[in-house]
C-alpha positions as CSV (number, residue, x, y, z in Angstrom):
1,X,-102.4,-19.9,4.2
2,X,-104.9,-21.1,1.9
3,X,-104.4,-24.6,1.5
4,X,-107.1,-26.8,-0.1
5,X,-108.6,-30.3,1.6
6,X,-107.2,-32.4,-1.4
7,X,-103.1,-30.5,-1.1
8,X,-100.9,-33.2,-1.6
9,X,-99.6,-32.6,1.9
10,X,-103.1,-34.4,2.8
11,X,-102.9,-36.8,0.5
12,X,-99.4,-39.5,2.1
13,X,-98.1,-42.8,1.2
14,X,-98.9,-44.1,4.5
15,X,-101.8,-47.2,4.0
16,X,-104.5,-48.3,6.6
17,X,-102.7,-51.4,8.5
18,X,-104.8,-54.4,8.2
19,X,-105.5,-56.8,10.8
20,X,-104.3,-59.4,9.2
21,X,-100.6,-57.6,9.2
22,X,-100.8,-57.1,12.8
23,X,-101.5,-60.5,13.4
24,X,-98.9,-61.9,11.6
25,X,-96.5,-59.5,13.7
26,X,-97.9,-61.0,16.4
27,X,-97.4,-64.5,14.8
28,X,-94.0,-63.7,15.1
29,X,-93.9,-62.5,18.4
30,X,-95.5,-65.7,19.9
31,X,-93.6,-68.3,17.4
32,X,-90.4,-67.2,17.3
33,X,-88.7,-71.3,16.3
34,X,-91.7,-71.0,13.2
35,X,-92.6,-74.7,14.5
36,X,-96.8,-74.0,15.1
37,X,-99.1,-74.3,12.4
38,X,-102.2,-72.3,12.4
39,X,-104.2,-74.0,14.8
40,X,-101.2,-74.1,17.0
41,X,-100.9,-70.2,16.3
42,X,-104.4,-69.4,17.4
43,X,-104.1,-71.6,20.6
44,X,-101.1,-69.5,21.7
45,X,-102.8,-66.1,21.2
46,X,-106.2,-67.3,22.6
47,X,-103.6,-68.3,25.3
48,X,-101.2,-65.2,25.8
49,X,-103.4,-62.4,24.6
50,X,-106.5,-62.8,25.3
51,X,-108.7,-62.6,29.2
52,X,-111.8,-64.5,30.2
53,X,-113.5,-62.4,33.1
54,X,-115.8,-64.2,35.6
55,X,-118.7,-64.2,33.9
56,X,-117.2,-65.7,30.4
57,X,-117.2,-62.8,28.5
58,X,-113.9,-63.1,26.5
59,X,-111.9,-59.9,26.0
60,X,-109.2,-59.2,23.2
61,X,-106.1,-57.6,22.8
62,X,-107.7,-55.4,19.8
63,X,-111.0,-54.4,18.6
64,X,-111.6,-53.2,15.7
65,X,-114.0,-51.2,12.9
66,X,-115.4,-54.6,12.5
67,X,-116.5,-55.0,16.5
68,X,-118.6,-51.9,16.0
69,X,-121.3,-52.3,17.7
70,X,-124.6,-50.8,16.5
71,X,-125.6,-47.1,17.0
72,X,-126.8,-46.4,20.4
73,X,-129.7,-44.3,21.4
74,X,-129.0,-40.8,23.0
75,X,-128.7,-40.2,26.2
76,X,-132.0,-39.7,28.2
77,X,-133.8,-41.7,26.1
78,X,-135.0,-45.7,26.3
79,X,-132.6,-47.9,27.0
80,X,-130.7,-45.8,28.2
81,X,-127.6,-47.2,28.1
82,X,-125.7,-43.9,27.5
83,X,-127.1,-42.3,30.6
84,X,-130.1,-41.5,32.2
85,X,-130.3,-38.4,31.8
86,X,-129.6,-36.0,28.8
87,X,-128.0,-33.8,30.9
88,X,-125.8,-36.4,32.3
89,X,-123.5,-35.1,35.3
90,X,-122.5,-31.7,32.9
91,X,-123.6,-29.3,34.9
92,X,-122.7,-30.2,39.0
93,X,-121.1,-32.9,38.3
94,X,-122.4,-36.1,40.4
95,X,-124.2,-36.4,43.4
96,X,-120.9,-36.9,46.2
97,X,-122.9,-38.9,48.9
98,X,-121.2,-39.5,52.4
99,X,-121.5,-42.9,54.4
100,X,-121.3,-42.1,57.8
101,X,-122.2,-44.8,60.9
102,X,-121.0,-43.7,63.7
103,X,-122.9,-44.7,67.2
104,X,-121.6,-41.7,68.5
105,X,-124.0,-39.1,67.5
106,X,-122.0,-36.1,68.6
107,X,-119.1,-37.2,66.4
108,X,-121.5,-38.1,63.3
109,X,-122.7,-35.0,63.6
110,X,-119.5,-33.0,63.4
111,X,-118.4,-35.4,60.4
112,X,-121.3,-34.7,58.4
113,X,-121.0,-31.2,58.9
114,X,-117.4,-31.2,58.0
115,X,-118.2,-33.7,54.8
116,X,-121.5,-31.1,53.6
117,X,-119.2,-27.8,53.9
118,X,-116.1,-30.1,52.3
119,X,-117.9,-30.5,48.9
120,X,-120.9,-33.7,50.2
121,X,-124.3,-33.3,48.7
122,X,-126.3,-35.7,50.1
123,X,-126.1,-38.1,53.4
124,X,-126.4,-41.6,53.7
125,X,-126.8,-42.3,57.3
126,X,-126.6,-46.2,59.1
127,X,-128.6,-46.8,61.7
128,X,-129.5,-49.5,63.6
129,X,-127.9,-51.2,66.9
130,X,-124.6,-51.2,66.0
131,X,-125.2,-47.6,64.2
132,X,-126.4,-44.5,65.0
133,X,-129.0,-44.3,66.8
134,X,-132.5,-43.6,65.4
135,X,-132.8,-41.2,68.9
136,X,-130.0,-39.8,67.3
137,X,-131.1,-38.3,64.0
138,X,-132.9,-35.0,65.5
139,X,-129.3,-34.7,67.4
140,X,-126.6,-35.4,63.5
141,X,-128.8,-33.4,61.1
142,X,-130.1,-30.6,63.4
143,X,-127.0,-28.4,61.8
144,X,-128.1,-29.4,58.4
145,X,-130.1,-28.1,55.9
146,X,-132.2,-30.6,54.3
147,X,-134.1,-28.7,51.7
148,X,-130.4,-28.8,49.9
149,X,-129.4,-31.9,51.4
150,X,-130.5,-35.0,50.1
151,X,-130.8,-38.5,52.7
152,X,-131.1,-41.3,52.6
153,X,-131.4,-43.7,55.4
154,X,-129.7,-47.4,56.0
155,X,-132.1,-48.9,58.8
156,X,-132.3,-52.7,58.3
157,X,-135.6,-54.3,59.8
158,X,-135.7,-50.7,61.4
159,X,-136.5,-49.3,58.3
160,X,-139.8,-47.6,58.9
161,X,-139.5,-46.8,62.2
162,X,-136.1,-44.2,61.0
163,X,-138.7,-43.1,58.2
164,X,-141.2,-42.2,60.2
165,X,-138.4,-40.3,62.6
166,X,-136.7,-38.6,59.7
167,X,-140.7,-37.5,58.7
168,X,-141.0,-36.1,62.1
169,X,-137.5,-33.9,61.6
170,X,-139.4,-32.7,58.2
171,X,-142.8,-32.0,60.1
172,X,-140.5,-30.0,63.2
173,X,-138.6,-27.4,60.8
174,X,-141.7,-27.1,58.6
175,X,-140.4,-28.4,55.3
176,X,-143.1,-29.4,52.8
177,X,-143.0,-32.6,51.2
178,X,-141.8,-31.2,48.2
179,X,-138.7,-29.6,49.2
180,X,-137.0,-32.7,50.9
181,X,-135.5,-35.4,48.6
182,X,-133.6,-38.8,49.2
183,X,-134.9,-41.9,50.0
184,X,-136.4,-44.0,52.7
185,X,-133.7,-47.0,52.3
186,X,-136.2,-49.9,52.5
187,X,-134.1,-52.7,51.7
188,X,-136.3,-55.7,52.5
189,X,-135.3,-58.6,50.4
190,X,-131.4,-57.0,50.8
191,X,-131.4,-57.4,54.4
192,X,-133.1,-60.8,54.7
193,X,-129.9,-61.9,52.5
194,X,-127.9,-60.6,55.2
195,X,-129.8,-62.1,57.8
196,X,-130.5,-65.4,56.4
197,X,-134.1,-65.0,56.8
198,X,-137.4,-64.8,54.8
199,X,-138.2,-60.9,53.9
200,X,-141.7,-59.4,54.4
201,X,-142.2,-56.5,51.7
202,X,-146.3,-56.2,53.3
203,X,-144.9,-52.9,56.1
204,X,-142.5,-51.3,53.4
205,X,-145.0,-51.2,50.8
206,X,-147.5,-49.9,52.5
207,X,-145.4,-47.0,53.8
208,X,-144.5,-46.6,50.4
209,X,-147.9,-47.1,48.9
210,X,-148.7,-43.9,51.1
211,X,-145.6,-41.7,50.4
212,X,-145.0,-41.9,46.9
213,X,-147.2,-39.2,45.5
214,X,-146.8,-36.8,48.9
215,X,-143.1,-36.8,48.5
216,X,-141.8,-36.5,44.3
217,X,-138.1,-35.9,45.1
218,X,-137.9,-39.2,47.2
219,X,-137.3,-42.7,46.7
220,X,-138.9,-45.3,49.3
221,X,-136.8,-48.7,48.2
222,X,-133.3,-49.3,47.7
223,X,-132.1,-52.6,45.5
224,X,-128.7,-53.2,46.5
225,X,-126.3,-55.5,45.3
226,X,-123.3,-54.8,47.5
227,X,-124.9,-58.0,49.4
228,X,-124.5,-59.7,46.1
229,X,-121.2,-57.8,45.3
230,X,-119.9,-58.7,49.3
231,X,-120.9,-62.2,49.3
232,X,-118.6,-63.2,46.1
233,X,-120.8,-61.7,43.0
234,X,-119.4,-61.0,39.3
235,X,-120.6,-58.4,37.8
236,X,-122.9,-60.1,35.9
237,X,-124.7,-62.1,38.9
238,X,-124.6,-58.4,41.1
239,X,-126.6,-57.0,37.8
240,X,-129.0,-59.9,37.7
241,X,-129.6,-59.9,41.6
242,X,-130.7,-56.2,41.5
243,X,-132.3,-56.1,38.0
244,X,-134.4,-59.2,40.2
245,X,-134.5,-57.4,43.4
246,X,-136.0,-54.0,41.7
247,X,-139.0,-56.2,39.4
248,X,-140.2,-57.5,42.8
249,X,-140.2,-54.2,44.7
250,X,-142.3,-52.8,41.6
251,X,-144.8,-56.4,41.5
252,X,-145.5,-55.3,45.0
253,X,-145.9,-51.6,44.4
254,X,-148.2,-52.2,41.1
255,X,-150.1,-54.8,43.6
256,X,-150.3,-52.7,46.3
257,X,-152.2,-50.3,43.9
258,X,-149.5,-48.1,42.4
259,X,-149.1,-46.9,38.6
260,X,-146.1,-49.5,37.3
261,X,-145.0,-45.8,36.4
262,X,-145.0,-44.5,39.8
263,X,-143.5,-48.0,40.9
264,X,-140.4,-47.7,38.8
265,X,-140.1,-44.4,40.3
266,X,-139.7,-45.4,43.9
267,X,-136.6,-47.7,43.4
268,X,-133.1,-46.8,43.1
269,X,-130.4,-49.3,42.9
270,X,-126.8,-49.5,44.3
271,X,-124.3,-51.2,42.7
272,X,-120.0,-51.7,43.2
273,X,-117.1,-50.0,41.5
274,X,-114.1,-51.6,41.5
275,X,-110.5,-50.8,40.5
276,X,-111.1,-52.8,37.6
277,X,-112.1,-49.4,35.4
278,X,-113.4,-50.8,32.3
279,X,-116.0,-53.3,33.7
280,X,-117.5,-51.0,36.2
281,X,-117.9,-48.6,33.5
282,X,-119.4,-51.9,31.3
283,X,-121.5,-53.0,34.4
284,X,-123.4,-49.4,34.8
285,X,-123.9,-49.0,31.2
286,X,-125.5,-52.6,31.2
287,X,-127.5,-51.7,34.3
288,X,-129.6,-49.1,33.0
289,X,-130.1,-51.4,29.3
290,X,-131.8,-54.1,31.5
291,X,-133.6,-52.2,33.8
292,X,-135.2,-50.1,30.9
293,X,-136.3,-54.1,29.2
294,X,-138.0,-54.4,32.0
295,X,-139.5,-51.2,32.3
296,X,-140.7,-51.7,28.4
297,X,-142.1,-55.2,29.0
298,X,-143.5,-54.1,32.3
299,X,-145.6,-51.1,30.4
300,X,-143.7,-48.7,31.3
301,X,-144.2,-45.9,28.4
302,X,-140.9,-44.7,28.1
303,X,-141.2,-43.0,24.9
304,X,-144.1,-40.7,26.1
305,X,-142.6,-39.7,29.6
306,X,-139.3,-38.2,29.6
307,X,-137.4,-40.9,32.0
308,X,-139.6,-43.0,32.7
309,X,-138.0,-46.6,33.2
310,X,-134.3,-45.0,33.9
311,X,-132.2,-46.8,36.9
312,X,-131.4,-44.4,39.7
313,X,-127.7,-45.7,40.0
314,X,-125.4,-45.3,43.4
315,X,-122.2,-46.2,43.6
316,X,-120.1,-47.4,45.4
317,X,-116.4,-48.2,45.8
318,X,-116.3,-51.4,46.6
319,X,-115.4,-53.3,50.6
320,X,-114.0,-55.5,49.1
321,X,-111.4,-54.4,47.3
322,X,-109.7,-52.6,50.5
323,X,-107.1,-53.9,52.2
324,X,-106.4,-53.6,55.8
325,X,-102.5,-54.1,54.8
326,X,-100.8,-51.1,53.5
327,X,-104.0,-49.5,53.6
328,X,-103.0,-46.6,51.4
329,X,-103.2,-48.4,48.1
330,X,-107.0,-48.2,48.9
331,X,-106.9,-44.6,48.0
332,X,-105.6,-46.1,44.2
333,X,-107.9,-48.4,44.6
334,X,-111.2,-46.1,44.8
335,X,-109.7,-43.2,42.7
336,X,-110.0,-45.6,39.8
337,X,-113.1,-46.9,41.0
338,X,-114.8,-43.6,41.2
339,X,-113.6,-42.5,38.1
340,X,-115.6,-45.7,36.2
341,X,-118.5,-44.5,38.2
342,X,-118.8,-41.5,37.3
343,X,-117.7,-42.1,33.4
344,X,-120.3,-45.2,33.9
345,X,-122.4,-42.4,34.6
346,X,-123.8,-43.0,38.1
347,X,-126.0,-40.4,39.6
348,X,-124.6,-40.8,43.5
349,X,-121.3,-41.8,44.0
350,X,-120.0,-42.9,47.3
351,X,-116.0,-43.5,47.6
352,X,-115.3,-45.3,50.7
353,X,-112.7,-43.8,53.0
354,X,-108.9,-46.0,52.3
355,X,-109.5,-47.0,56.1
356,X,-112.9,-48.1,55.8
357,X,-111.8,-51.9,56.2
358,X,-110.3,-51.0,59.5
359,X,-112.9,-49.4,61.3
360,X,-114.6,-45.8,61.5
361,X,-112.6,-44.0,59.6
362,X,-111.1,-40.9,60.8
363,X,-111.2,-36.9,59.8
364,X,-108.2,-37.6,57.4
365,X,-109.8,-40.6,55.7
366,X,-113.2,-38.9,55.2
367,X,-112.0,-35.7,53.2
368,X,-109.9,-37.7,51.3
369,X,-112.8,-39.4,50.2
370,X,-115.0,-37.0,49.2
371,X,-112.4,-34.9,47.6
372,X,-111.6,-38.4,45.4
373,X,-115.1,-37.6,43.9
374,X,-114.3,-33.8,44.4
375,X,-110.9,-33.9,42.2
376,X,-112.3,-35.9,39.1
377,X,-115.1,-33.5,38.6
378,X,-114.2,-29.8,39.4
379,X,-110.4,-30.6,37.9
380,X,-110.1,-33.4,35.7
381,X,-114.0,-32.5,34.2
382,X,-114.5,-36.1,34.4
383,X,-118.7,-35.5,34.5
384,X,-118.5,-32.8,31.5
385,X,-118.5,-34.6,28.2
386,X,-121.8,-37.2,29.0
387,X,-120.9,-41.2,28.4
388,X,-117.3,-40.7,27.3
389,X,-117.0,-44.0,26.7
390,X,-119.3,-44.9,24.2
391,X,-117.9,-45.6,21.0
392,X,-115.5,-47.1,22.0
393,X,-115.4,-50.5,20.3
394,X,-114.0,-52.3,23.1
395,X,-116.5,-50.7,26.3
396,X,-119.5,-51.0,24.0
397,X,-119.0,-54.8,23.0
398,X,-118.3,-55.3,27.1
399,X,-121.5,-53.9,27.8
400,X,-123.5,-55.8,25.6
401,X,-122.0,-59.0,26.3
402,X,-122.5,-58.1,30.3
403,X,-125.8,-57.2,29.6
404,X,-126.4,-60.4,27.7
405,X,-125.1,-62.3,30.5
406,X,-126.8,-61.0,33.3
407,X,-130.1,-60.9,31.5
408,X,-129.8,-64.6,31.2
409,X,-129.1,-65.3,34.9
410,X,-132.3,-62.7,36.1
411,X,-134.5,-64.5,33.4
412,X,-133.6,-68.1,35.0
413,X,-133.7,-66.6,38.5
414,X,-137.4,-65.4,37.4
415,X,-138.5,-68.5,35.9
416,X,-137.2,-70.3,39.1
417,X,-139.8,-67.9,41.5
418,X,-137.8,-64.6,41.8
419,X,-134.5,-63.2,44.3
420,X,-136.7,-64.6,47.2
421,X,-137.2,-68.4,45.9
422,X,-133.3,-68.4,44.8
423,X,-133.0,-66.9,48.7
424,X,-134.7,-69.6,49.6
425,X,-133.9,-72.9,48.2
426,X,-130.0,-71.9,48.4
427,X,-129.4,-71.6,44.6
428,X,-128.3,-67.8,45.3
429,X,-125.9,-68.7,47.9
430,X,-124.6,-71.4,46.1
431,X,-123.5,-69.6,43.0
432,X,-122.0,-66.6,44.8
433,X,-120.1,-68.8,47.5
434,X,-118.4,-70.7,44.0
435,X,-117.9,-66.9,42.5
436,X,-116.2,-66.5,45.6
437,X,-113.8,-69.7,45.8
438,X,-113.3,-68.9,42.0
439,X,-112.0,-65.7,42.9
440,X,-110.1,-66.8,45.9
441,X,-108.1,-69.3,43.9
442,X,-107.0,-66.9,41.3
443,X,-105.8,-64.2,44.2
444,X,-104.1,-67.2,45.5
445,X,-102.1,-68.3,42.5
446,X,-101.6,-64.3,42.3
447,X,-103.5,-64.1,38.6
448,X,-105.6,-62.0,40.5
449,X,-102.6,-59.6,42.1
450,X,-103.3,-57.2,45.2
451,X,-100.5,-54.9,45.6
452,X,-99.6,-53.9,49.0
453,X,-100.8,-57.8,50.2
454,X,-100.3,-60.1,47.8
455,X,-97.6,-57.9,45.4
456,X,-95.0,-55.6,47.0
457,X,-95.8,-55.7,50.6
458,X,-94.4,-53.7,53.4
459,X,-93.4,-56.0,56.0
460,X,-91.9,-53.0,57.8
461,X,-95.1,-51.1,57.6
462,X,-96.5,-49.5,60.9
463,X,-100.5,-50.5,60.9
464,X,-103.0,-48.4,61.3
465,X,-105.0,-48.5,64.2
466,X,-109.1,-47.3,63.9
467,X,-111.7,-47.5,66.8
468,X,-113.5,-50.8,65.7
469,X,-116.9,-51.3,64.7
470,X,-118.7,-53.3,66.4
471,X,-120.9,-55.2,63.5
472,X,-122.5,-58.9,63.8
473,X,-121.6,-61.9,62.1
474,X,-123.6,-62.1,59.1
475,X,-125.9,-64.7,59.7
476,X,-127.1,-64.9,55.6
477,X,-124.7,-63.9,52.9
478,X,-121.2,-63.4,54.2
479,X,-118.8,-60.3,53.8
480,X,-115.3,-61.2,52.1
481,X,-112.7,-58.9,51.5
482,X,-109.9,-60.4,48.2
483,X,-107.1,-59.2,50.8
484,X,-108.2,-61.6,53.5
485,X,-106.2,-65.0,52.8
486,X,-103.4,-63.1,52.9
487,X,-104.2,-60.8,55.6
488,X,-104.0,-63.9,57.7
489,X,-100.5,-64.7,57.1
490,X,-99.6,-61.6,58.0
491,X,-101.8,-61.5,60.9
492,X,-100.0,-64.8,62.0
493,X,-96.2,-63.8,61.4
494,X,-96.6,-60.8,63.9
495,X,-98.2,-62.8,66.6
496,X,-94.7,-64.8,66.3
497,X,-92.1,-63.7,69.3
498,X,-90.4,-63.6,66.5
499,X,-90.7,-62.5,62.6
500,X,-90.0,-65.4,61.2
501,X,-87.4,-65.1,58.7
502,X,-86.0,-66.7,55.6
503,X,-82.6,-66.3,54.0
504,X,-82.2,-66.4,50.3
505,X,-79.4,-68.2,49.2
506,X,-78.4,-66.8,46.7
507,X,-75.6,-68.4,44.2
508,X,-73.8,-67.2,40.9
509,X,-73.0,-63.7,39.8
510,X,-75.2,-60.3,41.5
511,X,-76.9,-60.6,37.1
512,X,-77.7,-64.0,38.0
513,X,-79.9,-63.9,41.0
514,X,-81.3,-61.2,41.1
515,X,-84.4,-61.5,39.7
516,X,-85.3,-64.4,41.6
517,X,-84.2,-63.1,44.7
518,X,-86.2,-59.7,44.4
519,X,-89.3,-62.8,43.4
520,X,-88.7,-65.1,46.2
521,X,-88.5,-61.6,48.7
522,X,-91.7,-60.4,47.6
523,X,-93.4,-63.9,48.0
524,X,-92.0,-64.7,51.1
525,X,-92.9,-61.4,52.1
526,X,-96.8,-61.3,51.5
527,X,-97.0,-64.2,53.9
528,X,-95.4,-61.5,56.5
529,X,-91.5,-63.8,56.6
530,X,-89.0,-61.6,56.1
531,X,-86.3,-62.6,53.9
532,X,-82.5,-61.7,53.8
533,X,-80.1,-62.5,50.5
534,X,-77.0,-63.8,51.7
535,X,-74.6,-65.3,48.8
536,X,-73.9,-68.5,49.0
537,X,-70.4,-69.7,50.4
538,X,-68.8,-71.7,52.7
539,X,-67.5,-68.5,54.8
540,X,-71.6,-67.6,55.5
541,X,-72.2,-70.9,57.2
542,X,-73.0,-69.2,60.2
543,X,-75.7,-66.5,58.5
544,X,-77.0,-69.1,56.5
545,X,-77.6,-71.6,58.8
546,X,-79.5,-68.9,61.6
547,X,-82.6,-69.9,60.8
548,X,-84.4,-73.0,59.3
549,X,-85.5,-72.1,56.3
550,X,-83.5,-71.1,52.7
551,X,-84.8,-70.7,49.6
552,X,-82.1,-71.2,46.6
553,X,-82.1,-68.0,44.5
554,X,-80.3,-68.3,40.6
555,X,-80.3,-68.8,37.0
556,X,-81.5,-72.0,35.5
557,X,-78.1,-71.8,33.9
558,X,-76.9,-71.4,37.4
559,X,-78.8,-74.0,38.7
560,X,-77.7,-76.5,36.5
561,X,-74.3,-76.6,37.6
562,X,-74.8,-75.8,41.0
563,X,-78.4,-76.0,42.6
564,X,-78.2,-79.3,43.5
565,X,-74.8,-79.4,45.1
566,X,-75.9,-76.3,46.9
567,X,-78.9,-77.8,47.9
568,X,-77.0,-80.9,49.6
569,X,-74.7,-78.8,51.1
570,X,-77.3,-77.1,52.5
571,X,-79.3,-80.0,54.0
572,X,-75.6,-81.4,55.6
573,X,-75.6,-78.1,57.1
574,X,-78.6,-79.2,59.3
575,X,-81.5,-76.7,57.6
576,X,-84.2,-78.5,57.9
577,X,-86.5,-76.7,54.6
578,X,-84.6,-75.9,52.0
579,X,-86.8,-74.6,49.2
580,X,-85.8,-73.2,45.3
581,X,-86.7,-69.8,43.6
582,X,-88.2,-71.3,40.2
583,X,-89.7,-75.2,38.8
584,X,-86.9,-77.1,39.0
585,X,-87.3,-78.3,35.2
586,X,-85.2,-80.7,34.0
587,X,-83.6,-80.7,37.5
588,X,-86.8,-81.8,39.7
589,X,-86.2,-84.9,41.1
590,X,-82.3,-84.6,41.6
591,X,-83.4,-81.6,43.4
592,X,-85.9,-83.7,45.5
593,X,-83.3,-85.8,46.8
594,X,-80.8,-83.2,47.6
595,X,-83.2,-82.2,49.7
596,X,-85.5,-79.5,48.3
597,X,-88.5,-79.8,49.5
598,X,-90.9,-76.7,48.0
599,X,-90.2,-74.7,44.4
600,X,-91.4,-71.3,44.3
601,X,-92.3,-70.4,41.1
602,X,-94.9,-68.9,39.2
603,X,-98.4,-70.3,39.3
604,X,-98.5,-72.1,42.6
605,X,-100.7,-71.4,45.0
606,X,-99.1,-68.4,47.5
607,X,-101.7,-69.2,50.5
608,X,-100.7,-72.1,50.7
609,X,-96.8,-72.2,50.1
610,X,-96.4,-69.8,52.6
611,X,-99.0,-71.8,55.0
612,X,-96.6,-74.5,54.5
613,X,-93.2,-72.1,55.3
614,X,-94.9,-70.8,58.3
615,X,-95.4,-73.8,59.6
616,X,-92.2,-74.5,58.7
617,X,-91.1,-71.9,60.7
618,X,-92.9,-73.1,63.8
619,X,-95.2,-70.0,64.0
620,X,-98.7,-71.1,66.0
621,X,-101.6,-71.6,63.8
């Protein structure tokens, strides 16, 4: 059919909706009674529909053309917000980097081979007294084609010895320097942060200067943001920290004689990816923008040399977000994080196995981890589009705001003397600890819910058991997982001779109490306290009083008529600890006098309430 563009069929009477019209509809929902003035509506809108991140960035519920950011440079062009290279991951996907740390050399060799045959394209090897022995490197790498698979070392204080060992392996196989790739993994700043020591850059800088021109495809340093992320860093704090690390490494290399352009090629950045996919995407885009700015002020010829000043990113799914309870949910967390890493433009991605928080991963979890990237690359074709989030009003604004927040923290750190000075003064540890405490409060109040842990726990799960990892306790910055507070409660419950129980005393009809019995069951079982619903009746006295903890559950309307009397009856029956599901409202004082000691409702500190409940159940500390 020959239909001109101006045909009436295309000229509908649908007008473009105005933002004011949308806001008017929203206001009707926010103020059903019509009692709020303009200022009140604005406050209600901000409270109900906007979100403020840990970095102070306000997220709006709707972004429009009015929020459009200036057009970004093309991928592969400074400031590299849209990607470090022009081709992105279109051709072969991102580098799938497998992590290995098992001290059993034969087991690690088999696992390495399985990973490479299953789709991994590079290896990340943790070496040291609590991981792979440097002397076992020849055994582990014996079946690996080192001219095809890149190797990244992570040897801590033994980094130079490990680098020499890797060089010996290359030499024994007759490999030329231009045939090998990867990273020697020097990170004296990150190592000092973990160990609580003072960093010494001189030995690693000397090695890097001697090898930089020989090994065209090897980098020497890693600016590792995981040490910051796992200690509680927000996205902006993590970015500020790694930019400061990278800057310090580059300065040291230039001072030792490398050209500034070559010095910038020696640093790779290791960043975390969480289950907040948009935050991850924005963080990676902002990171490239920030590093390009550092390169610009350092004199790197970004316009004259393709890729000069571009950040090389190795992104790792967050260890801190992994849970030991219901660890299968970690598969979902890892998938979303890997998606964010790929969309955000990471060159290398490590998906931690879902059981990594339990100990050494088994073969199944390793396979699922590498297949996560395979699915995203080969089936979902995530890498086929360069910077697919680019142009999104939301993502572009979030990228810029995170970049500005991180740049402010970075410049402040530089003003105090840089990363080393902040580490020595304790300022770094103090700021990260504050962020960790704030996150812990959000988790305890379930403002940041953890599926399978603080929400929808499975108290009947069969725990997974993995070979323990003999990692020493950090002497510097801590490693913190989000689920630890709730997991300690579950461990305490499981250690009791009998599982602690709470009776949910339901009053009224099923339709009255179901919402709150469901809420209360979810609430108590997050601490390992098994919940059983029993409708209130004098004939059920024996069942209800079988445990010393009861929680009254029903609707507010039923509470108004019956809650005080039921609470008095439960107290008279000898139940020592009576709770009520809900805030209590106008009845709170009367209910308290009737024997209710705890009100289980939204917004309370769940960990604190459950700790009290376990104490009431007589569970040992």
